[in-house]
C-alpha positions in Angstrom: -13.2 -1.9 -6.0 -12.0 -0.4 -9.3 -15.2 1.5 -9.7 -14.7 3.1 -6.3 -11.2 4.1 -7.2 -12.5 5.7 -10.4 -15.2 7.7 -8.5 -12.5 8.9 -6.1 -10.3 9.9 -9.0 -13.2 11.8 -10.6 -13.9 13.7 -7.4 -10.2 14.4 -6.9 -10.0 15.9 -10.4 -13.1 18.0 -9.9 -12.0 19.3 -6.5 -8.4 20.0 -7.7 -9.9 22.1 -10.5 -11.8 24.2 -8.1 -8.8 24.5 -5.7 -6.4 25.6 -8.4 -5.6 29.2 -9.0 -4.2 29.0 -12.5 -2.1 31.5 -14.2 -1.6 30.0 -17.6 0.5 31.4 -20.3 0.4 28.2 -22.3 1.4 28.8 -25.9 -0.4 26.0 -27.6 -3.3 23.6 -27.3 -1.0 20.8 -26.3 0.7 23.0 -23.8 -2.6 24.0 -22.3 -3.8 20.3 -22.1 -0.5 19.4 -20.4 -0.9 22.2 -18.0 -4.4 21.1 -17.2 -3.2 17.6 -16.5 -0.4 19.0 -14.4 -2.8 21.1 -12.3 -5.1 18.0 -11.8 -2.1 15.9 -10.9 -3.0 13.3 -13.6 0.4 11.6 -13.4 0.1 11.2 -9.7 -3.4 9.9 -10.0 -2.3 7.3 -12.5 0.7 6.3 -10.3 -1.7 5.9 -7.4 -3.7 3.4 -9.3 -0.7 1.1 -9.8 -0.7 -0.3 -6.2 -4.4 -1.2 -6.6 -3.5 -2.9 -9.9 -0.8 -4.8 -8.0 -3.4 -6.0 -5.5 -5.4 -7.4 -8.4 -2.3 -8.9 -10.1 -1.0 -10.6 -7.0 -3.8 -13.2 -6.5 -3.9 -13.8 -10.3 -0.2 -14.5 -10.2 -0.6 -16.9 -7.3 -3.4 -18.6 -9.0 -1.5 -19.0 -12.3 1.7 -20.1 -10.5 0.6 -21.7 -7.2 4.1 -23.1 -6.4 5.8 -19.7 -6.9 8.1 -18.9 -3.9 7.2 -15.8 -2.0 10.5 -14.1 -3.0 9.9 -14.7 -6.7 6.3 -13.6 -6.3 7.4 -10.3 -4.7 10.1 -9.8 -7.3 7.6 -10.3 -10.1 5.1 -7.8 -8.5 8.0 -5.2 -8.1 8.8 -5.8 -11.8 5.2 -5.4 -12.9 4.9 -2.2 -10.8 8.1 -0.7 -12.3 6.9 -1.5 -15.8 3.5 0.0 -15.3 5.1 3.1 -13.8 7.4 3.3 -16.8 4.4 3.1 -19.1 2.6 6.0 -17.4 3.9 8.7 -19.7 2.5 6.9 -22.7 -0.8 6.6 -20.9 -0.7 10.3 -20.2 -0.3 11.0 -23.9 -3.4 9.0 -24.7 -5.3 10.8 -21.8 -4.3 14.1 -23.3 -5.8 13.0 -26.6 -9.1 12.4 -24.7 -9.0 15.9 -23.4 -8.6 17.2 -26.9 -11.4 14.9 -28.1 -13.9 16.4 -25.7 -12.7 20.0 -25.2 -11.6 22.7 -27.7 -8.4 24.7 -27.0 -10.6 27.7 -25.8 -12.4 25.4 -23.4 -9.2 24.0 -22.1 -8.1 27.7 -21.4 -11.4 28.2 -19.6 -10.9 25.0 -17.6 -7.6 26.3 -16.5 -9.4 29.4 -15.0 -12.4 27.2 -14.2 -15.5 26.5 -12.4 -18.2 29.1 -12.5 -17.9 29.3 -16.3 -20.2 27.6 -18.8 -17.2 25.4 -19.7 -17.1 24.2 -16.1 -20.7 23.0 -16.4 -19.8 21.3 -19.7 -17.0 19.6 -18.0 -19.4 18.1 -15.5 -21.8 17.0 -18.2 -19.0 15.5 -20.3 -17.4 13.5 -17.5 -19.6 10.3 -17.8 -18.6 9.9 -21.5 -15.0 11.0 -20.8 -14.7 8.5 -18.0 -16.3 5.7 -20.1 -13.7 6.3 -22.8 -10.9 6.5 -20.2 -12.0 3.2 -18.7 -12.0 1.6 -22.2 -8.6 3.1 -22.9 -7.3 1.7 -19.6 -8.6 -1.8 -20.5 -7.0 -1.7 -24.0 -3.8 -0.2 -22.5 -3.6 -3.1 -20.0 -4.2 -5.6 -22.7 -1.6 -4.0 -25.0 1.2 -3.6 -22.4 0.3 -6.4 -20.0 1.6 -9.4 -22.1 4.8 -7.7 -23.0 5.4 -6.7 -19.4 4.6 -10.3 -18.3 7.3 -11.5 -20.7 9.8 -9.0 -19.4 9.1 -10.0 -15.8 9.5 -13.7 -16.6 12.7 -13.1 -18.4 14.0 -11.1 -15.5 13.1 -13.9 -13.1 15.0 -16.4 -15.3 18.0 -14.0 -15.7 18.1 -13.5 -11.9 18.0 -17.3 -11.6 15.0 -17.2 -9.1 13.2 -20.5 -8.5 9.7 -20.9 -10.0 8.8 -23.8 -7.7 
């Protein structure tokens, strides 16, 4: 399931590049990378992954806490979703670093113009390694923020006085 989502995201990124008509007057490398991510709707793509993550978290939560009332379960899922959504900007910063790892500032400029250029072809060739690193980053990110988010959600359940059984 996660692999299918990643493939769909890859195609969405590629097609959004070819569909864009970019007029970029970005003043710096970072600005250009941010503009590229804006044109590819990277934030939207990341936010679209959160419901899929919730589908994965939901059964794990039920398995870990089988006596959890439905109301508390839904509250916790809502809190996880909100926390992951709040963490998207930090994830986007790390994603921007990946762009800078694989593409020079000039190449980012050409990507903004895109697809029939030599850089467009390099983009296609680089995507497997980029995607692999992005997947690894996602796993690390989840491991880093997941436990803290879990603690926040549990504290909110306790603060709200919701039953756990």
